C-alpha positions as CSV (number, residue, x, y, z in Angstrom):
1,M,-8.1,10.1,25.4
2,L,-11.5,9.7,27.0
3,M,-10.8,9.1,30.7
4,P,-9.5,12.6,31.6
5,V,-12.9,14.0,30.4
6,L,-14.8,11.7,32.8
7,T,-13.3,13.5,35.9
8,P,-15.4,16.3,37.4
9,E,-13.0,18.9,36.1
10,G,-12.8,17.4,32.7
11,W,-16.6,17.0,32.4
12,A,-17.2,20.6,33.4
13,L,-14.6,21.9,31.0
14,L,-15.9,19.9,28.1
15,N,-19.4,21.1,28.6
16,S,-18.4,24.7,29.0
17,L,-17.1,24.8,25.4
18,E,-19.2,24.8,22.3
19,G,-18.3,23.9,18.7
20,Y,-15.0,22.9,17.2
21,R,-13.1,24.7,14.4
22,E,-9.7,23.2,13.3
23,S,-8.4,26.7,12.6
24,E,-9.0,27.7,16.2
25,A,-7.9,24.5,17.9
26,L,-4.3,25.7,18.6
27,A,-5.4,29.0,20.1
28,L,-8.0,27.3,22.2
29,S,-5.4,24.7,23.5
30,T,-3.0,27.5,24.4
31,R,-5.7,29.4,26.2
32,L,-6.9,26.4,28.2
33,R,-3.3,25.5,29.2
34,G,-2.8,29.1,30.2
35,E,-5.8,28.8,32.5
36,G,-4.0,26.0,34.4
37,H,-5.6,22.9,32.8
38,A,-3.3,19.9,32.4
39,P,-2.1,19.2,28.9
40,E,-3.5,15.7,28.8
41,L,-6.9,17.1,29.9
42,V,-6.8,19.8,27.2
43,S,-6.0,17.3,24.6
44,A,-8.8,15.0,25.6
45,V,-11.3,17.8,25.7
46,L,-10.3,19.1,22.2
47,T,-10.6,15.5,20.9
48,Q,-14.1,15.2,22.3
49,L,-15.1,18.5,20.8
50,K,-13.9,17.3,17.4
51,F,-15.7,14.0,17.8
52,R,-18.9,15.9,18.8
53,S,-18.6,18.0,15.7
54,K,-18.2,14.9,13.4
55,A,-21.0,13.1,15.3
56,A,-23.6,15.7,14.5
57,A,-24.2,14.0,11.1
58,K,-25.2,10.8,12.9
59,F,-26.7,12.0,16.1
60,G,-27.9,15.6,15.4
61,P,-28.3,17.7,18.6
62,F,-27.7,14.6,20.8
63,A,-24.0,14.7,19.8
64,G,-23.5,17.9,21.9
65,H,-24.1,15.9,25.1
66,M,-22.3,12.7,24.3
67,V,-18.7,11.4,24.5
68,F,-17.0,9.1,22.0
69,T,-14.1,6.9,21.1
70,R,-12.8,7.1,17.6
71,A,-13.8,3.6,16.6
72,G,-17.1,3.9,18.6
73,L,-18.1,6.9,16.5
74,E,-17.2,5.3,13.2
75,Q,-19.1,2.1,14.0
76,A,-22.1,3.6,15.8
77,T,-25.6,3.3,14.3
78,R,-27.1,6.6,13.0
79,M,-29.7,7.8,15.4
80,N,-32.5,7.7,12.8
81,V,-31.6,4.1,11.9
82,A,-31.3,3.2,15.6
83,A,-34.8,4.6,16.2
84,L,-36.1,2.2,13.6
85,H,-34.4,-0.7,15.3
86,A,-36.0,0.3,18.6
87,G,-39.4,0.6,16.9
88,R,-39.3,-3.0,16.0
89,F,-39.0,-4.0,19.6
90,A,-41.7,-1.6,20.8
91,A,-44.1,-2.7,18.0
92,A,-43.6,-6.3,19.1
93,G,-44.5,-5.4,22.7
94,V,-41.1,-6.1,24.1
95,A,-40.6,-4.3,27.4
96,S,-36.9,-5.1,28.2
97,V,-33.9,-5.5,25.9
98,A,-30.3,-6.5,26.4
99,D,-28.0,-4.7,24.0
100,L,-25.1,-7.1,23.7
101,G,-22.0,-5.3,22.4
102,C,-23.6,-1.9,22.9
103,G,-20.5,0.2,21.8
104,I,-21.0,3.8,22.8
105,G,-24.7,3.2,23.3
106,A,-26.5,4.5,20.2
107,D,-29.0,1.7,19.9
108,S,-29.4,1.6,23.7
109,M,-30.3,5.3,23.6
110,A,-33.0,4.7,21.0
111,L,-34.4,1.8,22.9
112,A,-34.4,3.7,26.2
113,A,-36.1,6.7,24.5
114,L,-39.1,4.4,23.8
115,D,-39.3,3.6,27.5
116,L,-38.0,0.1,27.2
117,E,-35.8,-1.2,30.0
118,V,-32.3,-1.5,28.6
119,T,-29.3,-3.4,29.8
120,A,-26.3,-2.4,27.7
121,V,-23.4,-4.8,27.8
122,E,-19.9,-3.8,26.6
123,R,-16.6,-5.6,27.3
124,D,-14.3,-2.7,26.6
125,E,-13.9,-0.6,29.8
126,T,-13.4,2.7,28.0
127,V,-16.2,2.2,25.6
128,A,-18.5,1.0,28.4
129,A,-17.6,4.3,30.2
130,A,-18.7,6.3,27.1
131,A,-22.0,4.3,27.0
132,T,-22.6,5.1,30.7
133,I,-22.2,8.8,30.1
134,N,-24.4,8.7,26.9
135,L,-27.2,6.8,28.7
136,M,-27.2,9.1,31.8
137,P,-30.4,10.8,30.7
138,F,-32.3,7.5,30.8
139,P,-33.0,6.1,34.2
140,N,-34.4,2.9,32.5
141,A,-31.0,2.1,31.1
142,S,-27.9,0.5,32.8
143,V,-24.5,-0.5,31.5
144,V,-22.6,-3.6,32.4
145,C,-18.9,-3.9,31.5
146,A,-18.6,-7.6,30.6
147,D,-18.2,-10.0,27.7
148,A,-21.6,-10.5,26.2
149,E,-21.4,-14.3,25.9
150,E,-20.0,-14.8,29.4
151,W,-22.5,-12.4,30.9
152,L,-25.5,-14.1,29.2
153,G,-24.1,-17.5,30.3
154,A,-23.9,-16.3,33.9
155,L,-27.5,-15.1,33.7
156,D,-28.6,-18.4,32.3
157,G,-27.0,-20.1,35.3
158,S,-24.8,-22.3,33.1
159,G,-21.7,-20.3,33.7
160,G,-20.8,-20.9,30.1
161,A,-20.3,-18.7,27.1
162,N,-23.4,-19.7,25.3
163,P,-27.1,-19.7,26.0
164,D,-28.1,-23.2,27.1
165,T,-30.7,-24.5,24.7
166,S,-30.1,-28.2,25.1
167,G,-33.2,-30.0,26.2
168,T,-35.3,-26.9,26.8
169,S,-36.4,-23.7,25.0
170,A,-36.1,-21.6,28.1
171,R,-34.8,-18.0,27.6
172,P,-31.5,-17.0,29.2
173,S,-33.2,-14.6,31.6
174,A,-36.9,-14.2,32.5
175,R,-36.3,-10.5,33.1
176,L,-34.9,-9.9,29.6
177,E,-37.5,-10.2,26.9
178,G,-35.5,-9.3,23.8
179,F,-31.9,-9.1,22.6
180,W,-30.1,-6.7,20.2
181,L,-26.6,-7.5,19.1
182,D,-24.0,-5.6,17.1
183,P,-21.1,-8.1,16.9
184,A,-17.5,-6.8,16.6
185,R,-16.4,-7.3,13.0
186,R,-12.8,-6.3,13.5
187,V,-9.8,-8.1,15.0
188,V,-7.0,-6.3,16.7
189,S,-3.4,-7.3,16.4
190,S,0.0,-5.7,17.1
191,S,-0.1,-4.2,13.6
192,G,-3.5,-2.6,14.0
193,S,-7.1,-3.7,13.3
194,S,-8.6,-5.4,10.3
195,R,-12.1,-6.2,9.2
196,V,-13.3,-9.8,9.2
197,F,-16.1,-11.1,6.9
198,D,-16.7,-14.7,8.1
199,P,-19.8,-14.5,10.4
200,E,-18.3,-17.2,12.6
201,A,-15.3,-14.9,13.2
202,F,-17.5,-12.1,14.6
203,S,-17.6,-11.5,18.3
204,P,-20.0,-13.0,19.3
205,P,-20.4,-15.3,16.2
206,L,-23.5,-15.6,14.2
207,S,-24.0,-19.1,15.5
208,F,-24.4,-17.6,19.0
209,V,-27.1,-15.3,17.7
210,E,-28.9,-18.3,16.1
211,R,-28.8,-20.3,19.4
212,L,-30.2,-17.3,21.2
213,A,-33.0,-17.0,18.7
214,D,-33.7,-20.7,19.1
215,T,-34.9,-20.0,22.6
216,G,-37.8,-18.1,21.0
217,A,-36.7,-14.7,22.3
218,P,-37.2,-11.6,20.0
219,V,-33.6,-11.1,18.6
220,G,-32.2,-8.6,16.2
221,V,-28.6,-8.4,15.0
222,K,-26.8,-5.8,13.0
223,L,-24.2,-7.1,10.6
224,G,-22.1,-5.7,7.8
225,P,-23.9,-5.1,4.5
226,A,-21.6,-7.5,2.6
227,L,-23.2,-10.4,4.5
228,P,-23.4,-13.3,2.0
229,H,-26.9,-14.5,1.3
230,A,-25.8,-18.1,2.0
231,S,-25.0,-17.0,5.6
232,V,-28.5,-15.7,6.3
233,P,-30.2,-18.3,8.6
234,A,-33.5,-19.8,7.6
235,G,-36.6,-18.5,9.3
236,C,-35.4,-14.9,9.9
237,E,-36.1,-11.6,8.0
238,A,-33.0,-10.0,6.4
239,Q,-33.1,-6.3,5.9
240,W,-30.5,-4.2,4.1
241,V,-30.4,-0.4,4.9
242,S,-29.0,2.5,2.9
243,V,-28.8,6.1,4.0
244,D,-28.4,8.8,1.3
245,G,-27.4,6.1,-1.2
246,S,-24.7,4.6,1.0
247,L,-25.2,1.0,2.1
248,T,-24.9,1.0,5.9
249,E,-25.9,-2.4,7.4
250,A,-27.7,-5.7,7.1
251,V,-30.1,-6.6,10.0
252,L,-31.4,-10.0,10.8
253,W,-34.7,-10.2,12.7
254,F,-35.9,-13.3,14.5
255,N,-39.1,-14.5,16.0
256,A,-41.5,-11.7,17.1
257,L,-39.4,-9.1,15.4
258,A,-39.6,-10.7,12.0
259,R,-42.6,-9.6,9.9
260,P,-44.9,-12.2,8.4
261,G,-44.5,-12.5,4.7
262,V,-41.1,-10.8,4.6
263,R,-37.9,-12.8,3.9
264,R,-35.7,-10.0,2.6
265,S,-36.1,-6.3,2.2
266,A,-34.3,-3.1,1.2
267,L,-34.9,0.0,3.4
268,V,-34.0,3.3,1.7
269,L,-33.5,6.3,3.9
270,G,-32.5,9.9,3.5
271,G,-30.0,11.4,6.0
272,G,-32.7,13.4,7.6
273,S,-35.4,10.7,7.5
274,A,-37.9,10.7,10.2
275,A,-37.7,7.6,12.3
276,T,-41.4,7.0,12.5
277,G,-44.6,8.4,11.1
278,G,-46.7,8.0,8.0
279,G,-46.6,4.8,6.0
280,G,-42.8,4.5,6.7
281,E,-43.4,3.3,10.2
282,S,-45.0,0.1,9.2
283,A,-42.6,-0.4,6.3
284,A,-39.4,0.2,8.3
285,G,-40.0,-0.7,11.9
286,G,-43.5,-2.1,12.5
287,A,-44.5,-5.6,13.1
288,G,-47.0,-5.7,10.3
289,P,-46.4,-7.0,6.8
290,A,-44.5,-4.8,4.3
291,S,-45.9,-4.5,0.9
292,G,-43.8,-3.9,-2.2
293,A,-42.9,-0.2,-1.8
294,E,-44.0,1.8,1.1
295,G,-43.4,4.9,3.0
296,G,-42.9,7.5,0.2
297,R,-39.6,9.0,-0.5
298,S,-38.2,8.7,3.1
299,P,-38.3,6.0,4.4
300,A,-39.2,3.7,1.6
301,E,-39.0,-0.1,1.5
302,L,-39.1,-2.9,-1.0
303,S,-39.6,-6.4,0.2
304,S,-40.2,-10.0,-0.9
305,A,-41.6,-13.1,0.8
306,E,-39.4,-15.3,-1.4
307,N,-36.0,-16.7,-0.6
308,F,-32.8,-15.5,-2.1
309,G,-32.6,-16.4,-5.8
310,D,-36.3,-16.7,-6.2
311,S,-37.0,-13.3,-7.7
312,P,-39.5,-13.0,-10.6
313,A,-38.3,-13.6,-14.2
314,V,-37.9,-10.3,-16.1
315,P,-36.8,-9.6,-19.7
316,V,-33.0,-9.5,-20.4
317,A,-32.6,-7.4,-23.6
318,G,-28.9,-7.3,-24.1
319,L,-27.2,-4.4,-25.9
320,E,-30.3,-3.7,-28.0
321,G,-32.2,-2.8,-24.9
322,L,-29.8,0.0,-23.9
323,T,-32.1,2.8,-25.0
324,D,-34.3,5.6,-23.5
325,Y,-33.8,5.5,-19.7
326,L,-31.1,3.8,-17.7
327,Y,-31.5,3.0,-14.0
328,E,-29.0,2.1,-11.2
329,P,-30.8,0.5,-8.2
330,D,-30.1,1.7,-4.7
331,P,-27.3,-0.5,-3.1
332,A,-29.8,-1.9,-0.6
333,V,-32.0,-3.1,-3.4
334,I,-29.0,-4.8,-5.1
335,R,-27.7,-6.4,-1.9
336,A,-31.1,-7.7,-1.0
337,G,-31.4,-9.4,-4.4
338,L,-34.5,-7.3,-5.3
339,V,-33.5,-5.8,-8.7
340,A,-35.9,-8.1,-10.6
341,D,-38.6,-7.4,-8.0
342,L,-38.2,-3.7,-8.5
343,I,-38.4,-4.0,-12.3
344,E,-41.6,-6.2,-12.1
345,R,-43.4,-4.0,-9.6
346,E,-42.5,-0.5,-10.9
347,F,-41.3,-0.8,-14.4
348,T,-43.3,-3.5,-16.2
349,A,-45.7,-0.9,-17.7
350,V,-42.8,1.0,-19.2
351,G,-40.9,-1.9,-20.7
352,G,-38.4,-2.5,-17.8
353,R,-35.7,-4.8,-18.8
354,L,-32.3,-6.0,-17.6
355,L,-29.3,-5.6,-20.0
356,D,-27.3,-8.4,-18.5
357,E,-28.6,-10.9,-15.9
358,H,-25.4,-10.4,-13.9
359,I,-25.4,-6.6,-14.0
360,A,-27.7,-4.5,-11.9
361,Y,-28.3,-1.7,-14.4
362,F,-31.6,-1.8,-16.2
363,C,-33.5,0.3,-18.8
364,A,-37.1,1.4,-19.4
365,D,-39.0,3.2,-22.2
366,D,-40.2,6.1,-20.0
367,A,-39.0,7.8,-16.8
368,V,-40.3,6.5,-13.5
369,D,-39.9,8.4,-10.2
370,T,-38.8,5.9,-7.6
371,P,-36.9,6.0,-4.4
372,F,-35.3,2.7,-5.2
373,A,-33.2,3.7,-8.2
374,T,-31.4,6.6,-9.7
375,G,-32.5,7.4,-13.3
376,Y,-30.6,8.7,-16.3
377,R,-31.7,9.6,-19.9
378,V,-29.6,7.7,-22.4
379,L,-27.9,10.2,-24.8
380,E,-25.3,8.1,-26.7
381,V,-24.0,4.5,-26.6
382,M,-20.3,4.0,-27.5
383,P,-17.8,1.2,-27.4
384,Y,-15.6,1.3,-24.3
385,K,-12.4,2.2,-26.0
386,V,-10.1,4.8,-24.5
387,K,-9.0,6.3,-27.9
388,G,-12.5,6.7,-29.0
389,L,-13.6,8.2,-25.7
390,R,-10.7,10.7,-25.8
391,R,-11.9,11.8,-29.2
392,W,-15.5,12.1,-27.9
393,V,-14.3,14.3,-25.0
394,K,-12.5,16.6,-27.4
395,E,-15.1,16.8,-30.1
396,T,-18.0,17.4,-27.8
397,G,-16.3,20.0,-25.6
398,V,-16.4,18.1,-22.3
399,G,-14.8,20.2,-19.5
400,R,-16.1,18.2,-16.5
401,L,-16.6,14.5,-16.5
402,D,-18.4,12.2,-14.1
403,I,-17.8,8.4,-14.5
404,K,-19.8,5.6,-13.0
405,K,-19.2,1.9,-13.6
406,R,-20.5,-1.5,-12.9
407,G,-19.1,-4.8,-14.2
408,V,-15.9,-3.5,-15.7
409,D,-12.4,-3.5,-14.2
410,V,-11.5,0.1,-14.3
411,T,-10.7,2.9,-11.7
412,P,-13.0,5.8,-12.6
413,E,-10.5,8.4,-11.2
414,E,-7.7,7.1,-13.4
415,L,-9.8,6.8,-16.5
416,R,-11.1,10.4,-16.1
417,R,-7.6,11.7,-15.8
418,L,-6.6,9.8,-18.9
419,L,-9.6,11.0,-20.9
420,M,-9.3,14.6,-19.7
421,T,-5.5,15.0,-20.3
422,G,-5.0,17.9,-22.6
423,Q,-8.7,19.1,-22.2
424,G,-8.0,21.7,-19.6
425,K,-7.4,21.8,-15.9
426,G,-9.1,18.8,-14.2
427,G,-10.5,18.5,-10.7
428,K,-10.1,15.7,-8.2
429,G,-11.9,12.4,-8.7
430,G,-14.7,11.2,-6.5
431,K,-14.8,8.0,-4.4
432,G,-15.8,4.4,-5.2
433,G,-17.5,3.9,-8.5
434,K,-17.8,7.5,-9.4
435,A,-15.2,10.0,-10.5
436,T,-15.8,13.7,-10.9
437,G,-13.5,16.2,-12.4
438,G,-13.8,19.6,-14.0
439,A,-12.4,22.8,-15.2
440,G,-13.3,26.3,-14.4
441,K,-16.5,28.0,-15.2
442,G,-17.1,28.2,-18.9
443,A,-14.3,25.8,-19.8
444,G,-16.6,23.1,-21.2
445,R,-19.8,21.1,-20.7
446,H,-20.5,18.7,-17.9
447,A,-21.0,15.1,-19.0
448,T,-21.7,11.8,-17.3
449,L,-20.4,8.5,-18.5
450,V,-21.7,5.1,-17.4
451,L,-19.3,2.2,-18.1
452,T,-20.7,-1.4,-18.0
453,R,-20.5,-4.8,-19.5
454,I,-23.3,-6.4,-21.5
455,G,-22.5,-10.0,-22.3
456,E,-19.0,-9.8,-23.8
457,E,-19.4,-6.2,-24.9
458,R,-18.0,-3.3,-22.9
459,V,-19.8,-0.1,-23.5
460,A,-19.7,3.6,-22.5
461,V,-23.0,5.4,-22.2
462,E,-23.4,9.1,-22.0
463,V,-26.3,9.9,-19.8
464,E,-28.1,12.8,-18.3
465,P,-29.2,12.4,-14.7
466,L,-32.9,12.8,-14.1
467,P,-34.1,15.2,-11.5
468,R,-35.1,13.6,-8.2
């Protein structure tokens, strides 16, 4: 539904309209058709208006001048995160970058905004057209519609699909100093598309990225946050990124883009985080070393020079340690394997201790304000038994219940409905590991339960969230 918008008439019509409201879409469609615009053009324009409205969360005011595909918008890097990617290249002194698999051009826009020369390569013709439109404000950016591996092989002169590293360490192109990749992690079939998790099934595969890095060029690659630690190549920096508590990506940095003394890191951002400035610039995107926790609340980074599995030893207290304050680390901290590092660096003085070496929750004697974990005051520890929890809900007057879990096989939404049955009108559950339900105002108190496993024991903990 993009191509009709790229005609002179379509482009003018799209940019003559502002905003999108679902309740007004039918009336707007009827008016535009009445003005003589073709039905397929009207449909395409309304689709782009809807995409622009959704894209504001990722791109802010830039969204109002961009075009999108549905998949391209879903997979695009947030603009504040893309700015941090671009900052890595700029801090390393890289002047020109090939964005291999550029999608709709989010990272290319960020790179071009820092005055780097950008060649954006995208094999899908429609997506490449979207990238071309989105990069129009940047004369230092160009788009090539081609397969990234084949295009790079042609530049190298080998005519093959891979950079030729046999016998030499020459880069594929003298003009291109650095490379950014966002490999496709979905496969399309007649029944639709599905996500793939094997790095060698990506397009291009991780082995291609490694061969490119073997030339010595500055290389960065964006991967899914579920990337196994065993798949992370030696000699690179691995950085997991979360935005507003949601894990968004894992990035591998090679050669000049990898910071000395950083093997793995967790970068924690708020949705409106500034891309640069303050201590966060060095922690998130600069070339200098990152210390333990930097950048204040947003951005903030925790890092380690040690390899995966080589975190410091911290106390494991078991069920007896489940007192005072409970903490759930940010998902970037968990995926980067930095939970023990966080406890050692910020919670040693307050008795920080794991409860189970396989569970990320930990406790402390006193409250600690940290961007790397969400804290709760422990109110009551109970066995995780449905009958007992139903009695607790009734006797304590719970009218609204939030449930979080880790290490137990339970669906929070289903458990909440089970516990709240007969306790008044419940609301809808939340997503993932948290379920929220409630009754009307005055119908009961709001409680939060944390379900977890400690050794062989399954426990339910009533907690009170700490202010942030």
